[in-house]
N, C-alpha and C positions, 0 to 999 in steps of 0.2 A: 883695453881691459873690458871684458864682457860684464854687463850689469844685469843682475837678477834681483828678485825681491818677493815680498809677501804683500798682497793687496787685501785690505779689509776695511771695515768701518771703524771699529775700536780695537786696536791691536794690543794695547797695554804693554806688559813686559813679555815679549815673545822670545823664546829660546832659538827661534829659527835662524836669525842672523849669526849667532854664535856657532850653531851647528854647521851651517853651510860654509861660513868663512873658515872654520876650522878644517873642513874637508878640502877646500880650495888650497889653503896654506900647506896642508899635509901632502897634497899631490902636486904642488907647484903649479897650480892652475891660475892664470891671470884673470881673476874674476872677483866681483864683490857682490854681496847680498845685503839689501836694505829693506826697511819697512816703508810701506806706502799706504797711508790712511786716506780714504776718499769717502765723500758723503753720498755719492750717487753712482750706481753701477751701470748706467745705461751706455756709457762710452768707455768702458775699462780698456778695451783693446787699443782704441785710438789714443787714449791718454798715455798708456805705457809705451806705445810706439813713438810718440812724440818725445818721451823721456829717453829714448834710445835703449829701452829694456829689451833684452833678447829672450827673456822667459820669466815667468812669475808663478808663484803659488797664490791660491785664492782661498780665503776663509769666509765665514758667514758675514754678511748675508748674500754674498754674490756668486755662490757656486752654481746656481741654476741660471741666473740671468745672463751670465757670460756665454752660455752655450750657443745662443742665437747669433753671437758676434763672431764666431769662429768658422774657419773654412773646413776643417776636418775634426771629427770627434772619434776617439778610440772606442773599440767594442765594449770594454769594461765601463767606460764613462757613460756610454749610451744605456747600458743595462742598469747602472746605478741611478742615472738621471741627474748627475752632478759632475762638474769639472772642477778640480782644484789645482791643476797644473797646466800651464800653457807654454808652448814653445813657439817662437817666431823665427822662421827661416825663409830666406829668399822672398820676403813679402807675403808669405802665407802663414796662417796660424793653426796650430794643432792643439787639441784639448785632450787631456788624460785625467785619470783619477789615481793619484799616487797612494791614497789611503788603501786602495785595493791591494797594491803591491806590498804596502806595509803590513797588512793583515797576513798575506801569504808568507812574507818573510818571517814574521813573528811565529807563526804556526810551524813552519819548516825548521826554523832555528831551534825550537824547543821540542822538536820531534813529536808534534801533535798530529796524529793520523786522523784525518777527517773522513776518508772514504768509508762508506757503510755505517757511519755513526749517526746517532740521534743528537742533534745540536740545538740547544736553547739559546736564543738571543734576547737579552734583557734590554728593552727600550725600542722605540720605533722612530727615533729622530734621524738626523742626517748621518751620524756615525754608524747607525745600524745597517744602512743600505749597503755600504762597502763590505761590511762583515757578511751580510746575507749573500751577496753575489759571490764573494770569495768562497764561502762554505759550499754554495751550490756548485761552483766550478771545480772545487776540490773533491766532489763526489759524496757529499753528505747524504745519508739515507733519508733523513727527515730534518727539516728546520722548523722549530717552533718559536715564534716571536711572542714575547711576553710584553703586554702593554696595557694601559688603562683605557685606551680607546679601541676596544676590540673590533667592533662592527665595521667601522670605516677602514681600519687597517686590513681587516680580512678581505674586504672587497678590493682594496688597492693591490694587495700582494697576491691574492689567489689568481688574479688575472695575468700575473707575470711569472709565477713559479708553480710548477706542478706538485712539488713535494713540500709544501709549506702549510703550516697551521698557525693560527693566531689565538692566544688564550690570555686570560687575566692572571694576575699574580696569585690569585686564590686557587687557580686550577693547574698549577704546575705539578705534573706527575713525576718527572725525572727523566734522565737520559745519560748520555756519555760525557758530553761537553756542555758547559754553560759559559757564555760570553757576556760580560757586562759592557754595554755601550752607553749607559746613562752617565751623567756627571756625578752621581752620588759617590761620595768618598774622595772627590777631587779637592785639593787644597783651595781654600782654607777649611772647607767642611769635611775634615778628615774622619769624623766619627760616624759617618753615614755609610750604610750598606744597603743595596737593593734586596738582599736575601739574608735570612738568618741561618744559623747552623742546622736547624731542623730540616730545612729544604735543601741546603747544600749537600747534606749527606746522601742525597738521591743522585749525585753525579760523581764522576771519576776525575774530571779535569775542570779547573776554573781558570778563565782567561779574563783579564781586565784591560780595556783599551786606555784607561786612565794611567798616566805615567808619573803624575805628581800628586801624592807621594808614590814612590816606586812600589811599596807594599801597602796597598789600600786596606781599609777595614774589611772589605769584601774578600780580599785574598788572605788576610790574616784569619778570618773565620773559616775559610776553605782549608787553610793549612791546619787549623785545629781539628778539622774533620778528616785529615790525612789525604786530601785531594792533591793532585799535581797542580802547581800554580804557575801561571804565566803572566808577567806584568806587561805594561804597555810601552816600555822603553824601546824594545826592539822594533815595534811598529813605528814609533816616532822616527827612529833612525832609518829604518827601511824605506819609509816614504821619502825622507830627505835625500837619501842616496839615489833612489830611483829618479828623483827630479834632476839631480846633478848629472847622472848618467845620460839622461835624455837630452838635457841642454848642451852638454859638452861632447856628446858622442863618445863616451869612454865607458870602460868596465871597471868597477871598483872592487878590489879583491877582498877576501874574507878577513885578512889581518887588519886592513884599514877599517872595515866595518866594526871589528871588535874594539879597535882603538877609539873610534868615534863613540861607540856605546859606553865605553869606560869613561870617556870625558863627560858625557851627558849625565851619567850617574854621579860623578864627582860634583858637577854643577848643581844637581838637585840636592845633594847633601849640603853644599855651601849655602844654598838658598834657605835652608832650614834655620841657619844660625842668625 
């Protein structure tokens, strides 16, 4: 049986084991997914290999430190500057960024056309980088990152992307798509939103990478303004499926993806009670 897992410092109650083990059971794959909390990230790869782990996901604070420990790093992970998925095969290690694939899956599933569009990204933390690179690769006309730390982020991002601007929340003009990558609105702080209705009216589509709750305050306000709304559940499922596909060398069909997403939504509802 192949062993996989999630590596991090404080994992709390993660849905990851439920999602991955549900996928394995559904497909008849002999594998198990567990949580691995570690205090120090300097020897993650060695530690996982000693445990017989064939692959693992990585969460904060180890997404960057692990990169120097790997033999190969994928193009999207290089551009993002972070790895959250590692595959070990024949004694060699491969690093990817599955969040990137989750973003692409989320946008494609909900028929959000990025090419030629003006896209705003709220927040400049780790989650924003995967979104920025995905939007760039999908052909966004312009990407505007909204942050409180304008000058340093402008210097950092302008060196990496040609069609990017960085502004403060007070200087949002408006565009086609707005993506929230901040934790505002995430359970248990469900009454928070990074934008109010007055600003949301300046966009056509609102996307939130937060998945718990499924409909955040940000998306509810956007819905009030008649925007098309996309929640973060399909990104969560998309990145999990990409991990399993890479680890097991399989292709997971659309029906299975839909069943996994349905199961995640059910679990999120159960967690409310």
